[in-house]
N, C-alpha and C positions, 0 to 999 in steps of 0.2 A: 554752252559751247563757245569757243572763242569766235570773234567776229570775222567774217570773210574779208571785209574792208574796214579795218579799224581807223580811228582818227576822225578828223573834222571834214564834213561835207557841206558845201555852200551852194544854195540855189538862189539865183538873183532875179529871175523873171519866170515864174512857174506858169505853165499853161493853164488858164482858167478852165478851159474845156475839159482837161483831165480832172481838175479838182472838184468841179461842180457835181460830178457823179457821186462824190463822197458826202454830199450835204445831207444832214439830218434835218428834215423839214419840221418835225414836231415842235422843237423849241421856237421856230419861226412863228408858227401859229400862236403859241403861247404868248409871245411878245406882243401880239395883237389881241390878246385876251380871248382867243379861241382855243378851248381845251378839247383835245382829242388827238389820237395818233394818226400820223400820216401813213398810208394814203386813205385810210378809212374815213377820215374827217371830210374828205371831198364828197363823199356820198351820204353824209349824215343828213337825216331828214330836216333838221332844224338849222344846222350850221353849214351844210354842204354848199349852197349857192354862194354864200359870202366867202367861204374858204376857197372855193374854186376860182372866184374872181380875183381874190388876193394872190393865189398861187400863179395865176396867169400874168398878173402884173409883175410879180417877182421874176418870172421867167423872161418877160420882156426886158426888164431892167438888166438882168444877167446877160441876155443876148447883146444888149447895147454895150455893157461894160466889156464883154469879151471881144466884140467886133471892133470897138474903138480903143481898146486897151486903156480904159479909163482908170483902172486900179492896177497896182503892181504887187504881186504876191512874192514874198521873199522868205527864205528859211535857212536855218543852219542847224545841223545836228552833229553829234560826235559820239563815238563809242570808244571807251577807254578801259584799260586795265585798272583794277582797283584793289584795295586791301581793306577788309573789314575787321574792326576791333570793337567788339560789343555793339554799341549803337552808333558808332562812327564809321564812316567809309572814307578812306584816303584815296584821292584820285588826282593825278597830275599836279601834285603840290598843294591841293586844297583838301580840307577836311569837311565832308558833308556830315552835319549833325542831325540825327533824327530823334524824335520823341517817341515815347512808348505809352500805350494805353495804361490807365491807372485806376479808373473807376472800378468798383467791385463787380466781378463777373462770376458767372456760374462755375461751380467746381468742374475742373477739367477743361475749361475754356481758356485758350492762351491770351495773354496780354501782348498785343502785337506792336511791332515797330517795323517800318519799311526795311530797316537793316536786316531783319530776319530773312528777307528774300534774297540777300546777297550771301554767297557761300562764305563760311568762316575762312579767314586767310585770303587768298587771291581769287578774284573773279573779274567780271566786267560789268560796267554800268554805262548807260547812255544818257544824253541830255539833248534838249532841243529848244529852239525859239522860232516861231513862225509869225508872220504878220500879213494881213490883207488890208492894212490901214493906210498905206501910202496912196494918196490921191483922194481919199474920202473927204477931207475938209474942203478941198478945191471944188469937188462935185457938189457938196452941200451948199457952199456959197453960191455956186452957179444957179442951182435950183431955187434957193431962197430969194436970190435977186430976181428970178422969174416968177416969184410968188407961187411956186409949186412946192408947198410944204410937204405934201404927200410923198413926192419923189425924194425929197431930202431925207425924210424919215426912212423911206424904203431903202435908200442907199446905205444908211447906217446899219439897218437890219441885215442887209445882204452882205455887208463887209464882215459883220460878226459871224454869219453863217459860213462865209468863205474862209475865215480864219480857223474856225473849228474843223472845217472840211480839209484845210491844208494840213492841220495837225493829224487828221485821220489818214490822209494821203501819204504823208511822210512816214508815219508809224508803219503803214503797210509796206512801204519801200524798205524800211529798216528791217522788218521781220523777214521779208522775202528775198532781199538782195544784200543790203549793206552788212547787216549782222548775219542774215541768212539762216537763222535757226528754224525758220518755217517756210522753206523754199517752195514746198508743195501746197501752201495755203491757197484755197480757192473759195472764198466766202462771198456771199451776196452782201449788198449794202445793208440789208436788214440785219444780217448776222454781225456785221462790223459794228452797227449801232448797238447791238445787244452785247458787244464785247465778247464774242465767241472765240476770239483768238487767244494765243498764249502770250502772257506778259501784260504789263500795265504801264501807264504813263501818268503817274501822280504829279501834281503841280504844287510848288511851295505856296502856302496860303490856303490850301484845300484841306479837307478833314484828316487825311492820313499824315500830312506834314504841314501843320497850320502856321508855321513860322515864316512870314514873308521875308525876313532878313536873309534867308538862305538863297534868295534870288541873286544877291550880289555875287555869290560864288558861282552859281550857274552861268550867269552872264559873263563873268571873268573867264571861266573855263572854256567857253565857246568863242570868246571875243565877239559876243553877240551884237553889241551896239555898232561896232565897226562893220560887221558882216551883214546886218539886217536893217540898220537904221532905227531899231527899237531902243528907246531909252527908259530908264527907271526914274520916276519922280521921287521926291523926298519921302513920300508916303508909300513908295515902292509899287505904285501903279504903273503898268506898262503904257508907253506912249509911242505910236498911236494906239488908240483904244482897242482896235480889232486885232489883238495879238494874243498869242498863247505860248506858254513855256512849261517845261516839266522835265521829268526824268524818264528814261526807259529802263525798266526792270524786266528781264527775260525769263525768270524762273517760272516753270509750269505751276508752281504752288502760289505764285504772287496773286494777291487779290486786294481790292479796295476795302478800307475800313475807316472808322472815324475815331479821332481822339477828342473827347468832349471835355475832359477835366484832368488836370494834373495837380499834384501836391507840392508843397514848398520844398520837400526833399528833392524831387525831380527838377524843380525850377533851379535850385542852387547847383545841382550837379550839371544841369544843361548850361547854365551861365559859365561854370568852370570849364566845361568842354569847349565852349565857343570862345573862351577868353574874352568875355563880354561883361560889362558891369551889370550886376543883377537888377538894378533899378531900371536899366534900359530894356533888358529882355522882359522884365515884368510888364513894362508898358506895352510891348508888342504882343505879349501872350495873356493880357489881362482877362480876355474872354474865357480862358481856360482855368482860371484860378477861382477857388471857392470864395 
Protein backbone atom coordinates (compact mmCIF):
# COMPACT_ATOMS: atom_id res chain seq x y z
CA UNK A 1 0.00 0.00 0.00
CA UNK A 2 1.11 3.61 -0.48
CA UNK A 3 2.69 5.26 2.58
CA UNK A 4 0.60 7.39 4.91
CA UNK A 5 3.45 9.91 5.29
CA UNK A 6 5.80 9.64 2.30
CA UNK A 7 9.11 11.45 1.97
CA UNK A 8 11.99 12.02 4.38
CA UNK A 9 11.67 12.04 8.18
CA UNK A 10 14.53 13.20 10.42
CA UNK A 11 15.05 12.53 14.13
CA UNK A 12 17.79 14.55 15.81
CA UNK A 13 17.76 13.53 19.48
CA UNK A 14 15.85 10.29 20.04
CA UNK A 15 14.78 9.41 23.57
CA UNK A 16 17.08 6.65 24.82
CA UNK A 17 14.34 5.58 27.23
CA UNK A 18 12.15 4.65 24.27
CA UNK A 19 14.91 2.94 22.34
CA UNK A 20 16.37 0.80 25.12
CA UNK A 21 13.16 -1.24 25.33
CA UNK A 22 13.98 -2.50 21.79
CA UNK A 23 17.44 -3.84 22.70
CA UNK A 24 18.25 -7.41 21.70
CA UNK A 25 20.50 -8.52 24.55
CA UNK A 26 21.63 -11.88 23.14
CA UNK A 27 24.35 -10.38 20.85
CA UNK A 28 25.55 -8.28 23.82
CA UNK A 29 26.40 -11.43 25.76
CA UNK A 30 27.97 -12.99 22.68
CA UNK A 31 30.31 -9.98 22.44
CA UNK A 32 31.54 -10.97 25.92
CA UNK A 33 31.87 -14.62 24.80
CA UNK A 34 28.84 -15.74 26.78
CA UNK A 35 26.69 -17.91 24.54
CA UNK A 36 23.01 -18.25 25.31
CA UNK A 37 19.70 -16.55 24.65
CA UNK A 38 18.46 -13.71 26.79
CA UNK A 39 16.77 -13.85 29.31
CA UNK A 40 17.40 -17.60 29.80
CA UNK A 41 21.15 -17.00 30.08
CA UNK A 42 20.61 -15.09 33.33
CA UNK A 43 19.47 -18.27 35.06
CA UNK A 44 21.95 -20.61 33.37
CA UNK A 45 23.55 -22.84 36.04
CA UNK A 46 27.05 -22.21 34.68
CA UNK A 47 26.92 -18.75 33.13
CA UNK A 48 24.01 -17.18 35.00
CA UNK A 49 25.94 -15.40 37.77
CA UNK A 50 28.46 -13.84 35.35
CA UNK A 51 25.74 -12.94 32.85
CA UNK A 52 23.58 -11.32 35.54
CA UNK A 53 26.49 -9.23 36.82
CA UNK A 54 27.29 -8.13 33.28
CA UNK A 55 23.65 -7.31 32.59
CA UNK A 56 23.41 -5.22 35.76
CA UNK A 57 26.56 -3.31 34.80
CA UNK A 58 25.10 -2.65 31.34
CA UNK A 59 21.87 -1.36 32.87
CA UNK A 60 23.84 0.98 35.13
CA UNK A 61 25.80 2.33 32.16
CA UNK A 62 22.57 2.80 30.22
CA UNK A 63 20.98 4.62 33.15
CA UNK A 64 23.95 6.99 33.30
CA UNK A 65 23.97 7.56 29.55
CA UNK A 66 20.24 8.30 29.57
CA UNK A 67 20.24 10.52 32.67
CA UNK A 68 23.25 12.59 31.60
CA UNK A 69 22.46 12.48 27.85
CA UNK A 70 25.97 11.26 27.14
CA UNK A 71 25.14 9.83 23.72
CA UNK A 72 23.02 11.36 20.96
CA UNK A 73 20.82 9.07 18.90
CA UNK A 74 19.98 10.33 15.41
CA UNK A 75 18.10 8.86 12.49
CA UNK A 76 16.72 9.62 9.06
CA UNK A 77 14.36 7.53 6.99
CA UNK A 78 12.43 7.98 3.78
CA UNK A 79 9.64 6.25 1.91
CA UNK A 80 9.60 6.89 -1.83
CA UNK A 81 7.72 5.90 -4.96
CA UNK A 82 9.84 3.64 -7.13
CA UNK A 83 9.79 1.86 -10.45
CA UNK A 84 11.17 -1.65 -10.90
CA UNK A 85 12.67 -2.92 -14.14
CA UNK A 86 13.98 -6.48 -13.81
CA UNK A 87 16.64 -6.34 -11.05
CA UNK A 88 16.90 -2.54 -10.92
CA UNK A 89 14.73 -0.15 -8.90
CA UNK A 90 14.50 3.52 -9.94
CA UNK A 91 13.87 5.87 -7.02
CA UNK A 92 14.15 9.67 -6.83
CA UNK A 93 16.64 9.84 -9.70
CA UNK A 94 18.80 6.99 -8.41
CA UNK A 95 18.98 3.42 -9.68
CA UNK A 96 19.31 0.77 -6.99
CA UNK A 97 21.00 -2.27 -8.52
CA UNK A 98 20.40 -5.66 -6.96
CA UNK A 99 22.14 -8.99 -7.50
CA UNK A 100 20.43 -12.37 -7.91
CA UNK A 101 21.21 -15.80 -6.49
CA UNK A 102 23.10 -17.88 -9.02
CA UNK A 103 24.46 -21.01 -7.33
CA UNK A 104 22.68 -24.20 -8.35
CA UNK A 105 19.44 -24.68 -6.42
CA UNK A 106 16.93 -27.51 -6.12
CA UNK A 107 14.35 -27.84 -8.88
CA UNK A 108 11.45 -25.48 -8.28
CA UNK A 109 13.41 -23.30 -5.85
CA UNK A 110 13.55 -19.65 -6.99
CA UNK A 111 16.76 -17.73 -7.56
CA UNK A 112 16.01 -14.62 -5.53
CA UNK A 113 16.82 -10.94 -5.84
CA UNK A 114 15.59 -8.22 -3.49
CA UNK A 115 14.02 -6.65 -6.57
CA UNK A 116 11.55 -9.56 -6.61
CA UNK A 117 9.83 -8.07 -3.57
CA UNK A 118 9.11 -4.79 -5.36
CA UNK A 119 6.01 -4.93 -7.56
CA UNK A 120 6.77 -4.82 -11.32
CA UNK A 121 6.24 -1.28 -12.50
CA UNK A 122 5.45 1.22 -9.75
CA UNK A 123 5.63 0.56 -6.01
CA UNK A 124 7.31 2.09 -2.93
CA UNK A 125 10.60 1.46 -1.16
CA UNK A 126 12.12 2.90 2.00
CA UNK A 127 15.63 3.60 3.27
CA UNK A 128 17.17 4.57 6.61
CA UNK A 129 20.35 5.50 8.46
CA UNK A 130 20.55 5.51 12.27
CA UNK A 131 23.40 6.13 14.67
CA UNK A 132 24.10 5.92 18.39
CA UNK A 133 27.77 6.77 17.93
CA UNK A 134 27.83 10.50 18.62
CA UNK A 135 29.59 10.95 21.95
CA UNK A 136 31.12 7.47 22.15
CA UNK A 137 34.73 8.48 21.50
CA UNK A 138 34.53 11.26 24.07
CA UNK A 139 33.21 8.84 26.71
CA UNK A 140 35.82 6.23 25.85
CA UNK A 141 38.60 8.82 26.21
CA UNK A 142 37.20 9.90 29.59
CA UNK A 143 37.06 6.36 30.97
CA UNK A 144 40.46 5.45 29.51
CA UNK A 145 41.99 8.52 31.17
CA UNK A 146 40.48 7.28 34.45
CA UNK A 147 42.06 3.84 33.82
CA UNK A 148 38.59 2.31 33.62
CA UNK A 149 39.02 0.10 30.57
CA UNK A 150 35.99 -1.99 31.52
CA UNK A 151 33.66 1.00 31.26
CA UNK A 152 35.30 2.08 28.00
CA UNK A 153 34.61 -1.34 26.47
CA UNK A 154 31.10 -1.39 27.93
CA UNK A 155 30.24 2.00 26.36
CA UNK A 156 31.23 0.74 22.91
CA UNK A 157 29.17 -2.41 23.40
CA UNK A 158 26.14 -0.43 24.56
CA UNK A 159 26.44 2.03 21.66
CA UNK A 160 26.31 -0.92 19.25
CA UNK A 161 23.22 -2.30 20.99
CA UNK A 162 21.56 1.14 20.98
CA UNK A 163 22.25 1.54 17.25
CA UNK A 164 20.57 -1.79 16.46
CA UNK A 165 17.73 -0.93 18.85
CA UNK A 166 17.27 2.44 17.14
CA UNK A 167 16.97 0.63 13.81
CA UNK A 168 14.31 -1.62 15.37
CA UNK A 169 12.50 1.35 16.95
CA UNK A 170 12.47 3.26 13.65
CA UNK A 171 11.32 0.26 11.59
CA UNK A 172 8.43 -0.22 14.05
CA UNK A 173 7.53 3.45 13.63
CA UNK A 174 7.64 3.09 9.85
CA UNK A 175 5.39 0.03 9.81
CA UNK A 176 2.81 1.37 12.25
CA UNK A 177 2.80 5.10 11.44
CA UNK A 178 4.88 6.59 8.63
CA UNK A 179 4.18 3.89 6.04
CA UNK A 180 1.36 2.58 8.16
CA UNK A 181 0.85 -0.76 6.43
CA UNK A 182 0.76 -2.53 9.83
CA UNK A 183 -1.01 0.02 12.00
CA UNK A 184 -2.54 -2.65 14.26
CA UNK A 185 0.79 -4.37 14.93
CA UNK A 186 1.24 -5.26 18.62
CA UNK A 187 4.34 -7.42 18.99
CA UNK A 188 6.47 -8.15 22.03
CA UNK A 189 10.20 -7.43 21.92
CA UNK A 190 10.81 -11.17 21.60
CA UNK A 191 8.56 -11.23 18.52
CA UNK A 192 10.37 -8.21 17.07
CA UNK A 193 13.72 -9.93 17.59
CA UNK A 194 12.27 -12.99 15.85
CA UNK A 195 11.21 -10.69 12.95
CA UNK A 196 7.56 -11.70 13.24
CA UNK A 197 6.50 -8.48 11.50
CA UNK A 198 5.70 -7.89 7.83
CA UNK A 199 8.57 -6.56 5.72
CA UNK A 200 12.37 -6.60 5.92
CA UNK A 201 15.22 -4.10 6.24
CA UNK A 202 18.20 -5.54 4.33
CA UNK A 203 21.45 -3.58 4.36
CA UNK A 204 24.04 -3.05 1.61
CA UNK A 205 26.99 -5.30 2.34
CA UNK A 206 24.89 -8.04 3.92
CA UNK A 207 24.01 -11.42 2.32
CA UNK A 208 20.94 -10.40 0.28
CA UNK A 209 22.67 -7.32 -1.20
CA UNK A 210 26.43 -7.81 -0.68
CA UNK A 211 27.60 -4.78 -2.68
CA UNK A 212 28.79 -2.08 -0.26
CA UNK A 213 29.01 0.52 -3.07
CA UNK A 214 25.21 0.82 -3.08
CA UNK A 215 25.58 2.72 0.22
CA UNK A 216 26.57 5.79 -1.79
CA UNK A 217 23.11 5.93 -3.37
CA UNK A 218 21.31 5.20 -0.09
CA UNK A 219 23.16 8.05 1.66
CA UNK A 220 22.57 10.44 -1.24
CA UNK A 221 18.89 9.53 -1.41
CA UNK A 222 18.41 10.48 2.26
CA UNK A 223 20.97 13.27 2.56
CA UNK A 224 22.16 11.06 5.39
CA UNK A 225 25.52 12.65 6.17
CA UNK A 226 23.97 16.10 6.56
CA UNK A 227 20.98 14.82 8.53
CA UNK A 228 22.70 12.33 10.87
CA UNK A 229 26.40 13.18 10.85
CA UNK A 230 27.24 9.65 9.68
CA UNK A 231 29.98 9.51 7.05
CA UNK A 232 31.24 6.78 4.74
CA UNK A 233 34.95 5.98 4.73
CA UNK A 234 36.86 5.11 1.54
CA UNK A 235 36.21 1.43 2.33
CA UNK A 236 32.51 2.31 2.88
CA UNK A 237 32.56 1.72 6.63
CA UNK A 238 30.08 3.96 8.44
CA UNK A 239 31.54 6.45 10.91
CA UNK A 240 30.81 6.66 13.79
CA UNK A 241 30.94 2.90 14.10
CA UNK A 242 27.68 2.44 16.04
CA UNK A 243 25.56 3.11 12.95
CA UNK A 244 23.15 1.06 10.83
CA UNK A 245 21.70 1.63 7.36
CA UNK A 246 19.43 -0.27 5.01
CA UNK A 247 16.28 -0.44 2.93
CA UNK A 248 12.65 -0.96 3.90
CA UNK A 249 10.75 -3.47 1.78
CA UNK A 250 7.12 -3.86 2.82
CA UNK A 251 5.93 -6.86 0.81
CA UNK A 252 4.35 -9.61 2.88
CA UNK A 253 6.36 -12.06 0.76
CA UNK A 254 9.72 -10.38 1.49
CA UNK A 255 12.29 -12.47 3.33
CA UNK A 256 16.01 -12.58 3.93
CA UNK A 257 18.29 -14.80 1.87
CA UNK A 258 21.92 -15.01 0.92
CA UNK A 259 23.86 -14.52 -2.32
CA UNK A 260 27.01 -16.59 -1.91
CA UNK A 261 28.35 -16.79 -5.45
CA UNK A 262 27.83 -15.15 -8.85
CA UNK A 263 29.23 -15.91 -12.30
CA UNK A 264 31.16 -13.76 -14.74
CA UNK A 265 27.99 -13.30 -16.80
CA UNK A 266 26.16 -11.63 -13.91
CA UNK A 267 29.24 -9.64 -12.94
CA UNK A 268 29.46 -8.18 -16.46
CA UNK A 269 25.73 -7.44 -16.54
CA UNK A 270 25.89 -5.85 -13.07
CA UNK A 271 28.83 -3.64 -14.03
CA UNK A 272 26.92 -2.51 -17.13
CA UNK A 273 23.79 -1.73 -15.11
CA UNK A 274 25.81 0.23 -12.56
CA UNK A 275 27.80 2.00 -15.28
CA UNK A 276 30.90 0.98 -13.37
CA UNK A 277 34.25 -0.35 -14.55
CA UNK A 278 34.16 -4.13 -14.30
CA UNK A 279 37.57 -4.30 -12.62
CA UNK A 280 36.33 -1.97 -9.90
CA UNK A 281 33.13 -3.90 -9.21
CA UNK A 282 35.15 -7.14 -9.35
CA UNK A 283 37.27 -5.80 -6.50
CA UNK A 284 34.19 -5.05 -4.38
CA UNK A 285 32.54 -8.41 -5.11
CA UNK A 286 35.66 -10.61 -5.15
CA UNK A 287 34.31 -12.76 -2.31
CA UNK A 288 31.38 -13.82 -4.54
CA UNK A 289 33.46 -14.91 -7.54
CA UNK A 290 34.69 -18.44 -8.08
